[in-house]
C-alpha positions as CSV (number, residue, x, y, z in Angstrom):
1,M,-20.1,-36.6,-81.5
2,P,-18.7,-35.2,-84.8
3,P,-15.0,-34.5,-85.1
4,V,-14.3,-30.8,-84.8
5,S,-10.6,-30.5,-85.8
6,E,-8.3,-32.3,-88.2
7,K,-6.2,-33.7,-85.3
8,Q,-9.3,-34.9,-83.5
9,R,-10.6,-36.3,-86.7
10,R,-7.5,-38.5,-87.2
11,A,-7.2,-39.5,-83.5
12,M,-10.9,-40.5,-83.2
13,W,-11.2,-42.3,-86.5
14,A,-8.0,-44.2,-85.8
15,A,-9.5,-45.3,-82.4
16,A,-12.8,-46.2,-84.0
17,E,-11.0,-48.4,-86.5
18,G,-9.1,-50.1,-83.7
19,H,-5.5,-48.8,-84.1
20,S,-5.1,-45.7,-81.9
21,T,-1.6,-44.6,-81.3
22,L,-2.7,-42.6,-78.3
23,G,-4.3,-45.4,-76.2
24,I,-7.9,-44.4,-77.0
25,P,-10.2,-47.4,-76.7
26,E,-12.1,-48.5,-79.8
27,A,-15.5,-48.2,-78.2
28,V,-14.8,-44.6,-77.1
29,G,-13.6,-43.7,-80.6
30,R,-16.8,-45.1,-82.1
31,E,-18.9,-43.2,-79.6
32,F,-17.0,-40.0,-80.1
33,V,-17.4,-40.2,-83.9
34,S,-21.1,-41.0,-83.9
35,K,-22.4,-38.9,-81.0
36,D,-23.4,-35.3,-81.5
37,A,-26.3,-34.7,-79.1
38,N,-24.3,-33.0,-76.4
39,L,-22.2,-30.7,-78.6
40,I,-24.3,-27.6,-78.8
41,T,-23.7,-24.9,-81.4
42,P,-25.1,-21.4,-80.4
43,K,-28.2,-20.6,-82.5
44,P,-29.6,-17.2,-83.4
45,G,-31.9,-16.1,-80.5
46,D,-30.3,-18.2,-77.8
47,T,-29.9,-16.2,-74.6
48,P,-26.5,-16.3,-72.7
49,A,-28.3,-18.3,-70.0
50,T,-29.3,-20.9,-72.7
51,Q,-25.8,-21.0,-74.1
52,L,-24.4,-21.4,-70.5
53,R,-26.7,-24.4,-69.8
54,N,-25.7,-26.0,-73.1
55,A,-22.0,-25.4,-72.4
56,I,-22.4,-27.0,-68.9
57,A,-24.0,-30.0,-70.5
58,A,-21.2,-30.3,-73.1
59,E,-18.6,-30.0,-70.3
60,I,-20.3,-32.8,-68.3
61,D,-20.3,-35.0,-71.4
62,A,-16.6,-34.3,-71.9
63,V,-15.8,-35.2,-68.3
64,N,-17.7,-38.5,-68.6
65,L,-15.9,-39.2,-71.9
66,Y,-12.4,-38.6,-70.5
67,E,-13.1,-40.6,-67.3
68,Q,-14.4,-43.5,-69.5
69,M,-11.3,-43.3,-71.7
70,A,-9.1,-43.4,-68.5
71,E,-11.0,-46.4,-67.1
72,D,-10.7,-48.4,-70.4
73,T,-6.9,-47.7,-71.0
74,E,-4.2,-49.9,-69.4
75,D,-1.4,-47.3,-70.0
76,E,-0.9,-45.6,-66.6
77,K,0.7,-42.5,-68.1
78,V,-2.2,-42.1,-70.6
79,K,-4.7,-42.7,-67.7
80,K,-3.1,-39.9,-65.6
81,V,-3.3,-37.4,-68.5
82,L,-7.0,-38.2,-69.1
83,L,-7.9,-37.9,-65.4
84,D,-6.1,-34.6,-65.1
85,V,-8.1,-33.3,-68.1
86,A,-11.3,-34.5,-66.6
87,K,-10.4,-32.7,-63.3
88,E,-9.9,-29.5,-65.3
89,E,-13.2,-29.8,-67.0
90,K,-15.0,-30.2,-63.6
91,T,-13.5,-26.9,-62.6
92,H,-15.0,-25.3,-65.8
93,I,-18.4,-26.8,-64.9
94,G,-18.2,-25.0,-61.5
95,E,-17.2,-21.7,-63.1
96,F,-20.0,-21.8,-65.7
97,S,-22.6,-22.8,-63.1
98,T,-21.6,-19.9,-60.9
99,L,-21.7,-17.5,-63.9
100,L,-25.1,-18.8,-64.9
101,L,-26.5,-17.5,-61.6
102,K,-25.0,-14.1,-62.0
103,V,-25.3,-13.2,-65.7
104,D,-27.9,-10.5,-66.5
105,P,-29.7,-11.7,-69.6
106,E,-30.5,-8.2,-70.7
107,Q,-26.8,-7.2,-70.7
108,A,-25.9,-10.1,-73.0
109,K,-28.6,-9.4,-75.7
110,E,-26.0,-7.6,-77.8
111,M,-24.5,-11.0,-78.7
112,K,-24.4,-11.4,-82.5
113,N,-22.8,-14.4,-84.2
114,G,-20.6,-15.1,-81.2
115,A,-19.2,-11.6,-80.8
116,V,-20.4,-8.4,-79.1
117,E,-21.5,-5.6,-81.4
118,V,-19.4,-2.6,-80.6
119,R,-21.3,0.5,-81.8
120,G,-24.6,-0.7,-83.0
121,D,-25.4,-1.9,-86.6
122,S,-23.1,0.7,-88.2
123,A,-19.9,-0.7,-86.6
124,N,-17.1,-1.5,-89.1
125,E,-13.6,-3.1,-88.9
126,L,-12.0,0.1,-87.7
127,D,-14.5,0.5,-84.9
128,I,-13.8,-3.0,-83.8
129,A,-10.0,-2.4,-84.0
130,R,-10.3,0.8,-81.9
131,A,-12.4,-1.1,-79.3
132,I,-9.7,-3.8,-79.1
133,Q,-7.0,-1.2,-78.7
134,S,-8.9,0.6,-75.9
135,G,-9.7,-2.7,-74.2
136,D,-13.4,-2.6,-74.7
137,L,-13.2,-5.8,-76.7
138,A,-11.0,-8.8,-76.2
139,S,-8.4,-9.8,-78.9
140,P,-9.1,-11.5,-81.3
141,Q,-12.5,-10.6,-82.9
142,Q,-13.9,-12.2,-86.1
143,Y,-15.6,-9.8,-88.5
144,E,-16.8,-10.7,-92.0
145,N,-14.0,-12.6,-93.6
146,I,-11.2,-11.3,-91.3
147,W,-9.9,-11.8,-87.8
148,L,-8.7,-8.7,-85.8
149,F,-5.7,-9.4,-83.5
150,D,-3.9,-7.2,-81.1
151,V,-0.1,-7.9,-81.8
152,R,3.2,-6.5,-80.7
153,V,5.2,-4.8,-83.5
154,T,8.4,-4.4,-81.4
155,G,9.7,-4.1,-77.9
156,T,12.4,-1.7,-76.7
157,G,15.2,-1.9,-74.1
158,T,17.4,-5.0,-73.7
159,A,16.7,-8.5,-75.1
160,Y,18.7,-11.6,-76.0
161,R,19.0,-13.0,-79.6
162,S,19.8,-16.7,-79.2
163,A,20.3,-17.2,-82.9
164,L,23.2,-14.7,-82.8
165,D,24.2,-15.4,-79.2
166,E,24.2,-11.6,-78.4
167,F,22.3,-9.1,-76.3
168,V,20.7,-6.2,-78.1
169,Y,19.5,-2.8,-76.8
170,R,16.8,-1.1,-78.8
171,P,16.6,2.6,-77.7
172,P,13.0,3.5,-76.9
173,E,13.4,7.1,-78.2
174,N,14.0,5.6,-81.7
175,F,10.8,3.6,-81.8
176,L,8.2,5.2,-79.5
177,T,7.5,8.0,-81.8
178,D,4.7,9.2,-84.1
179,E,6.9,8.9,-87.1
180,F,7.6,5.2,-86.4
181,L,3.9,4.5,-85.9
182,Q,3.1,6.0,-89.3
183,R,5.7,3.7,-90.8
184,C,3.9,0.7,-89.2
185,N,0.6,1.4,-91.1
186,G,0.1,-1.3,-93.7
187,L,3.1,-3.4,-92.4
188,P,2.9,-6.9,-93.9
189,L,2.0,-9.6,-91.4
190,I,3.5,-12.9,-92.4
191,F,3.7,-16.5,-91.0
192,E,7.3,-17.1,-89.8
193,H,10.3,-15.3,-91.1
194,P,11.4,-15.9,-94.7
195,K,14.7,-17.8,-95.4
196,K,16.3,-14.5,-96.3
197,S,16.0,-11.6,-93.9
198,L,13.7,-9.6,-96.2
199,L,10.6,-10.4,-98.2
200,D,10.7,-10.9,-101.9
201,T,7.8,-11.6,-104.4
202,E,7.8,-15.4,-103.8
203,E,8.1,-15.2,-100.0
204,Y,5.4,-12.5,-99.8
205,R,3.0,-14.7,-101.8
206,N,3.7,-17.8,-99.7
207,R,3.7,-16.2,-96.2
208,A,1.5,-13.1,-96.2
209,I,-1.6,-13.5,-93.9
210,G,-2.6,-9.9,-93.2
211,T,-1.5,-6.3,-92.4
212,V,-1.2,-3.9,-89.5
213,I,-3.9,-1.2,-89.6
214,L,-3.8,0.6,-86.3
215,P,-0.4,0.9,-84.6
216,Y,-0.1,2.4,-81.2
217,I,2.3,2.7,-78.2
218,K,1.7,0.5,-75.1
219,S,4.1,1.2,-72.2
220,D,7.6,0.7,-73.7
221,E,6.4,-1.3,-76.7
222,V,4.8,-0.6,-80.1
223,W,1.6,-2.6,-80.7
224,G,-0.9,-2.6,-83.5
225,I,-4.2,-4.1,-84.5
226,A,-3.7,-6.5,-87.4
227,K,-6.2,-7.7,-90.0
228,V,-5.7,-11.5,-90.6
229,Y,-7.3,-13.0,-93.7
230,D,-5.9,-16.5,-93.3
231,A,-8.3,-18.6,-91.1
232,D,-5.7,-21.4,-90.5
233,A,-3.2,-18.8,-89.3
234,A,-5.8,-17.2,-87.1
235,Q,-6.3,-20.5,-85.4
236,L,-2.6,-21.0,-84.8
237,M,-2.3,-17.5,-83.5
238,Q,-4.6,-18.6,-80.7
239,T,-2.8,-21.9,-79.9
240,T,0.8,-22.4,-80.9
241,H,2.1,-19.3,-82.6
242,I,1.3,-16.6,-80.0
243,S,4.2,-14.2,-80.4
244,T,5.7,-11.9,-83.0
245,S,9.1,-11.0,-84.4
246,P,9.8,-7.7,-86.4
247,A,12.3,-7.5,-89.3
248,V,14.0,-4.1,-88.8
249,K,17.2,-2.9,-90.5
250,V,19.0,-0.3,-88.4
251,N,21.7,2.2,-89.4
252,A,25.1,0.5,-88.9
253,A,26.8,3.9,-88.7
254,D,25.2,4.8,-85.3
255,S,25.1,1.2,-83.9
256,E,27.7,0.2,-81.4
257,S,28.9,-3.3,-80.3
258,Y,30.6,-4.2,-77.0
259,D,32.3,-7.4,-75.8
260,L,31.0,-8.7,-72.5
261,N,32.9,-10.6,-69.8
262,D,31.1,-13.9,-70.5
263,G,32.2,-13.9,-74.2
264,K,28.9,-12.6,-75.6
265,T,28.4,-9.2,-77.2
266,L,26.0,-6.3,-76.6
267,L,24.7,-4.5,-79.7
268,I,23.3,-1.0,-79.2
269,E,21.1,-0.5,-82.2
270,G,21.0,2.7,-84.2
271,K,17.9,4.3,-85.7
272,P,15.5,2.1,-87.7
273,A,16.4,2.5,-91.4
274,Y,13.8,0.1,-92.8
275,L,10.8,-1.8,-91.5
276,D,10.2,-4.9,-93.7
277,H,7.6,-7.1,-92.1
278,L,6.2,-8.5,-88.8
279,A,6.4,-12.3,-88.5
280,I,4.0,-14.5,-86.4
281,C,6.1,-17.1,-84.5
282,A,5.9,-19.4,-81.5
283,A,8.2,-17.2,-79.4
284,G,9.9,-13.9,-80.2
285,V,13.0,-12.0,-79.0
286,W,10.9,-9.4,-77.3
287,D,9.3,-11.9,-75.0
288,K,12.7,-11.5,-73.3
289,G,12.9,-15.1,-72.2
290,G,9.4,-15.2,-70.6
291,E,6.1,-16.6,-71.8
292,P,5.1,-15.7,-75.4
293,T,3.1,-12.4,-75.3
294,G,3.4,-11.0,-78.8
295,V,-0.2,-12.0,-79.7
296,N,-2.9,-10.8,-77.4
297,T,-5.5,-13.6,-77.0
298,G,-8.0,-12.4,-74.4
299,E,-7.0,-9.1,-72.8
300,S,-9.8,-6.5,-72.5
301,N,-11.4,-4.0,-70.0
302,M,-14.8,-5.9,-70.1
303,D,-16.5,-7.0,-66.9
304,P,-14.6,-10.1,-65.8
305,E,-17.6,-12.3,-65.4
306,L,-19.0,-11.3,-68.8
307,K,-15.6,-11.8,-70.4
308,K,-15.4,-15.3,-69.0
309,M,-18.8,-16.1,-70.5
310,L,-17.9,-14.6,-73.9
311,D,-14.5,-16.4,-74.0
312,G,-16.2,-19.7,-73.1
313,L,-19.3,-19.3,-75.3
314,T,-18.1,-17.7,-78.5
315,S,-18.2,-21.1,-79.9
316,S,-19.0,-24.3,-77.9
317,V,-17.7,-26.3,-80.9
318,G,-14.4,-24.4,-80.9
319,A,-14.0,-24.7,-77.1
320,I,-14.5,-28.5,-77.1
321,A,-12.2,-28.8,-80.2
322,T,-9.4,-26.9,-78.4
323,K,-9.8,-29.2,-75.3
324,V,-9.7,-32.3,-77.4
325,D,-6.7,-31.1,-79.3
326,S,-5.0,-30.3,-75.9
327,V,-5.6,-33.9,-74.8
328,S,-4.2,-35.2,-78.0
329,L,-1.2,-33.0,-77.7
330,R,-0.6,-34.2,-74.2
331,L,-1.0,-37.8,-75.1
332,D,1.3,-37.2,-78.1
333,A,3.9,-35.8,-75.6
334,V,3.6,-38.8,-73.4
335,E,4.1,-41.2,-76.3
336,K,7.0,-39.1,-77.7
337,K,8.6,-38.9,-74.3
338,D,8.4,-42.7,-73.9
339,E,9.8,-43.2,-77.4
340,E,12.7,-40.8,-76.7
341,E,13.5,-42.4,-73.4
342,S,13.4,-45.9,-75.0
343,K,15.6,-44.6,-77.8
344,K,18.1,-43.0,-75.4
345,E,18.2,-46.2,-73.3
346,A,18.8,-48.3,-76.3
347,E,21.5,-45.9,-77.5
348,R,23.2,-46.0,-74.1
349,E,23.1,-49.8,-73.9
350,E,24.6,-50.0,-77.4
351,K,27.3,-47.5,-76.5
352,E,28.2,-49.5,-73.4
353,R,28.3,-52.7,-75.4
354,K,30.6,-51.2,-78.0
355,D,32.8,-49.6,-75.4
356,A,33.1,-53.0,-73.6
357,E,33.8,-54.8,-76.9
358,D,36.4,-52.2,-77.9
359,K,38.1,-52.5,-74.5
360,K,38.2,-56.3,-74.8
361,F,39.7,-56.0,-78.4
362,R,42.4,-53.6,-77.1
363,E,43.2,-55.9,-74.2
364,D,43.5,-58.9,-76.6
365,C,45.5,-56.8,-79.2
366,P,47.7,-54.3,-77.2
367,R,49.8,-51.6,-78.9
368,K,53.4,-52.6,-79.7
369,D,56.4,-50.5,-78.7
370,G,56.9,-47.7,-81.2
371,E,53.7,-48.4,-83.2
372,K,52.1,-45.4,-84.7
373,D,48.4,-44.6,-84.0
374,E,47.3,-45.3,-87.6
375,E,49.3,-48.5,-87.7
376,Y,47.7,-49.7,-84.4
377,E,44.2,-48.8,-85.4
378,E,44.6,-50.6,-88.8
379,R,45.9,-53.7,-87.0
380,L,43.1,-53.5,-84.4
381,D,40.5,-53.2,-87.1
382,K,41.9,-56.3,-88.8
383,H,41.7,-58.1,-85.4
384,R,38.1,-57.1,-85.1
385,K,37.3,-58.5,-88.5
386,D,39.2,-61.7,-87.8
387,C,37.3,-62.2,-84.5
388,A,33.8,-61.6,-86.0
389,R,31.5,-64.6,-86.2
390,K,31.5,-66.1,-89.7
391,D,28.4,-67.1,-91.7
392,G,27.3,-70.6,-90.7
393,E,29.7,-70.7,-87.8
394,S,28.1,-72.0,-84.5
395,E,28.6,-70.3,-81.2
396,E,30.8,-73.2,-80.0
397,E,32.9,-73.1,-83.2
398,H,33.3,-69.4,-82.9
399,K,34.5,-69.6,-79.3
400,K,36.9,-72.3,-80.1
401,R,38.3,-70.3,-83.0
402,L,38.7,-67.3,-80.7
403,D,40.6,-69.4,-78.1
404,C,42.9,-70.7,-80.8
405,M,43.5,-67.1,-82.1
406,A,44.3,-65.9,-78.5
407,A,46.7,-68.8,-77.9
408,D,48.4,-68.1,-81.3
409,S,48.6,-64.4,-80.5
410,K,50.3,-65.1,-77.2
411,R,52.8,-67.4,-78.8
412,K,53.6,-64.8,-81.5
413,D,53.9,-62.1,-78.8
414,A,56.3,-64.3,-76.8
415,E,58.4,-64.9,-80.0
416,E,58.5,-61.2,-80.8
417,E,59.5,-60.4,-77.2
418,K,62.4,-62.9,-77.4
419,K,63.5,-61.3,-80.7
420,R,63.4,-57.9,-79.1
421,A,65.4,-59.1,-76.1
422,D,68.0,-60.8,-78.3
423,S,68.3,-57.7,-80.5
424,A,68.7,-55.5,-77.4
425,L,71.4,-57.8,-76.1
426,K,73.2,-57.7,-79.4
427,L,73.0,-53.9,-79.5
428,E,74.2,-53.7,-76.0
429,N,77.2,-55.9,-76.8
430,S,78.0,-53.9,-79.9
431,D,77.9,-50.7,-77.9
432,L,80.1,-52.2,-75.3
433,K,82.6,-53.3,-77.9
434,T,82.7,-49.8,-79.4
435,R,83.3,-48.2,-76.0
436,L,86.1,-50.7,-75.2
437,A,87.8,-50.0,-78.5
438,G,87.6,-46.3,-77.7
439,V,89.2,-46.8,-74.3
440,E,91.9,-49.0,-75.7
441,E,92.6,-46.3,-78.3
442,R,92.8,-43.6,-75.6
443,L,95.1,-45.8,-73.5
444,G,97.3,-46.3,-76.5
445,R,97.6,-42.6,-77.0
446,I,98.4,-42.0,-73.4
447,N,101.2,-44.6,-73.4
448,R,102.5,-43.4,-76.7
449,E,105.6,-41.1,-76.7
450,L,104.7,-37.8,-78.4
451,S,107.0,-36.7,-81.2
452,S,108.8,-33.4,-81.0
453,T,106.6,-32.0,-83.7
454,E,103.4,-32.9,-81.7
455,R,104.9,-31.3,-78.6
456,D,105.7,-28.1,-80.5
457,E,102.1,-28.0,-81.9
458,L,100.6,-28.5,-78.5
459,A,102.8,-25.8,-77.0
460,T,102.0,-23.3,-79.8
461,A,98.2,-24.0,-79.4
462,Q,98.4,-23.5,-75.6
463,A,100.3,-20.2,-76.0
464,R,97.9,-18.9,-78.5
465,A,94.9,-19.8,-76.4
466,D,96.5,-18.5,-73.3
467,G,97.0,-15.1,-75.0
468,L,93.3,-15.0,-75.7
469,A,92.3,-16.3,-72.2
470,Q,94.2,-13.5,-70.5
471,H,91.7,-11.0,-72.1
472,F,89.0,-12.7,-70.2
473,G,91.0,-12.9,-67.0
474,E,91.7,-16.7,-67.4
475,R,94.4,-19.1,-68.4
476,A,94.3,-21.8,-71.1
477,S,94.0,-25.4,-69.8
478,A,96.9,-27.7,-70.5
479,P,96.8,-30.7,-72.9
480,L,95.3,-33.9,-71.5
481,A,97.4,-37.1,-71.4
482,G,97.4,-38.7,-74.8
483,E,95.5,-35.8,-76.4
484,T,96.5,-35.1,-80.0
485,P,97.2,-31.6,-81.2
486,I,94.1,-31.4,-83.4
487,S,91.9,-32.6,-80.5
488,Y,93.5,-30.1,-78.1
489,R,92.9,-27.3,-80.6
490,R,89.3,-28.3,-81.1
491,R,88.8,-28.3,-77.3
492,L,90.4,-24.9,-76.9
493,A,88.4,-23.4,-79.8
494,A,85.1,-24.8,-78.5
495,K,85.5,-22.8,-75.3
496,Y,85.4,-19.5,-77.2
497,Q,83.1,-20.6,-80.0
498,K,80.1,-18.9,-78.4
499,H,81.6,-15.5,-79.1
500,S,81.5,-16.1,-82.9
501,A,78.1,-15.3,-84.4
502,E,79.0,-17.1,-87.6
503,F,80.5,-20.3,-86.2
504,K,78.9,-20.7,-82.7
505,D,76.8,-23.7,-83.8
506,V,79.4,-25.5,-86.0
507,K,80.3,-29.0,-85.0
508,L,84.2,-28.9,-84.6
509,D,84.7,-32.6,-83.8
510,S,85.2,-33.8,-87.4
511,L,86.9,-30.8,-88.9
512,E,90.6,-31.0,-89.8
513,G,93.2,-29.4,-92.1
514,S,92.7,-26.0,-93.7
515,V,89.0,-26.0,-93.0
516,F,89.5,-26.1,-89.3
517,D,92.4,-23.7,-89.4
518,A,90.2,-21.0,-91.1
519,I,87.4,-21.5,-88.7
520,E,89.7,-21.6,-85.7
521,T,91.3,-18.3,-86.7
522,R,87.9,-16.7,-87.1
523,I,86.7,-17.9,-83.7
524,Y,89.8,-16.5,-82.0
525,A,89.4,-13.2,-83.8
526,D,85.7,-12.8,-82.9
527,A,86.5,-13.7,-79.3
528,Q,89.4,-11.1,-79.3
529,T,86.8,-8.4,-80.4
530,V,84.4,-9.4,-77.7
531,A,87.2,-9.3,-75.1
532,A,88.0,-5.7,-76.0
533,S,84.4,-4.6,-75.5
534,P,83.8,-2.5,-72.4
535,A,80.7,-4.5,-71.7
536,I,82.7,-7.5,-70.4
537,Q,85.5,-5.8,-68.6
538,L,86.1,-7.2,-65.1
539,P,86.2,-4.7,-62.2
540,G,89.6,-4.3,-60.5
541,R,91.5,-6.1,-63.3
542,L,93.8,-4.9,-66.0
543,I,94.3,-7.2,-69.0
544,P,97.7,-6.9,-70.8
545,H,97.9,-7.1,-74.6
546,V,101.4,-7.8,-76.0
547,R,102.4,-7.2,-79.7
548,T,105.7,-6.9,-81.5
549,D,106.4,-3.9,-83.7
550,S,108.4,-3.8,-87.0
551,A,111.7,-3.4,-85.0
552,G,111.0,-6.6,-83.0
553,R,110.2,-4.7,-79.8
554,R,107.5,-6.1,-77.5
555,I,104.9,-3.6,-76.7
556,T,102.3,-4.2,-73.9
557,S,99.0,-2.3,-73.7
558,F,96.2,-2.8,-71.2
559,T,92.5,-2.8,-71.1
560,G,90.1,-3.1,-68.2
561,D,89.3,-1.3,-65.0
562,I,91.4,1.9,-64.8
563,N,91.0,2.0,-61.1
564,A,93.1,-1.1,-60.8
565,W,96.2,1.1,-61.0
566,M,94.8,4.7,-60.8
567,G,93.0,4.1,-57.5
568,H,96.3,4.3,-55.5
569,F,96.6,7.9,-56.7
570,K,93.1,8.8,-55.7
571,Q,93.4,8.6,-51.9
572,G,91.9,11.6,-50.2
573,G,94.3,14.2,-48.5
574,P,93.7,16.6,-45.6
575,N,90.6,18.8,-45.7
576,G,92.7,22.0,-45.5
577,I,96.3,23.2,-46.0
578,R,98.2,25.1,-43.4
579,I,100.2,28.1,-44.8
580,N,102.7,30.2,-42.9
581,K,102.2,33.9,-43.9
582,P,105.2,36.2,-43.6
583,G,105.2,38.2,-40.4
584,Q,102.7,36.0,-38.7
585,G,103.4,33.3,-36.2
586,A,100.0,31.8,-36.5
587,M,98.7,29.2,-39.0
588,S,95.5,29.5,-40.9
589,N,93.5,26.9,-42.7
590,V,92.6,27.5,-46.4
């Protein structure tokens, strides 16, 4: 049987030479390559009945071949694929046998070169295209040096663009028009989209396979009959590349985009501004997530039984080739799946091994206190290299060296732990000594007799702070036992420091002399300003402010809640006043 496709050619010749990658026995490969008696090519003058009988014979040979291949192979997965295909072929034998009994030979005499003649001897490519459009002929049809295919130019409505992760709505009223159909005439048909969105000279030369010649509207989609000149592309359009994808630029001005709840977007397209090409592809956007439907490969209005016969008998060679290619593809899929599963299993085992190894390394080489990530990873990497088996080192020597390294590491860890403990103890003792010295110093100040100057400074500081505290309805705290004047002033100033925008964050503990005097004066002044603000006045309280004028007189003014003294004069009187009018003994209320 001569090979009828390049894929079959490679598969069968490889089997015949004894090195099949698909599990095809050598004897079967030799028989398939050499045998041609049962592969019947339609000859001029053959009746449909004769072609049907030849097709049945070829199908029977195919079943025998697949069953023999299944019997000879030891791979259970390959055996199952071959038996499934043989079962499918038996179904075809039954269909052809039933059809052979029903076909009217006179109705099938219009067969010419494997296709039905549409309108007598004067038919041309446009006649065939119109017949495909109307459904009188199935798509595709071969005529002279071209193939005529029924293809979808574009769909309308809503679809999903996975490449852009967005939904798109194409308004039907912008595409289902006579004007758009006219724009589709002569539309270039190319194989797959170019790298750039639009065609250029080089891409057109490399990808063009035909043109659209008869656009029409089918339901809510635009379809057209396309002339395909590329024979290889025509074969792919009947097997793997059975959908289409249009390249359309739309007006951005009348397009609208909306964000959806799931994070995706919805683009409502504007009117089509430019139609560049129609690409043949494996699956298109306008399939809308279903099976590829952009290329019509069999739909027609012909009698169903006659259509079955024509579809199966257009070329017995092509039918058998397609079946063999299908088997090869399925066997390839089995082999590829096994390889992928084996690869994934190996990758999983390798990952588990590395994870376990890494876990062991980290247990043997734990992170030290305060050690940064990069420092730890660098030390861990060095540990891995040190633990790796050296060239020429036996397994026993390697294990012994690792045991020694582990023991040495534990010893070093113990020494470092002891050093850390000793250091912590020294630090603790030093801190304790410092604290004791501070306590002793404080006790010394408490027991020390203050000088008259220090007592005066403390009294002055308290009086000054008390004058400010009164503005907030408070009293200044007294000096603590042993507290020096400067420490007492710092403590008093710290209480009101929050009211000074300029010095509220200044550390007062170490300030002395003129620097502290200036800051202390500013803090008190800022606090005095805040105290006079109505925003902080306390209800029911009057705050006295005492100052001395130029004559030495003490003048007291008050701020605060005026009702603290005025409320006594606001008590309500009687609702009316009784007045005695002259000459009247009675009283009246006014």
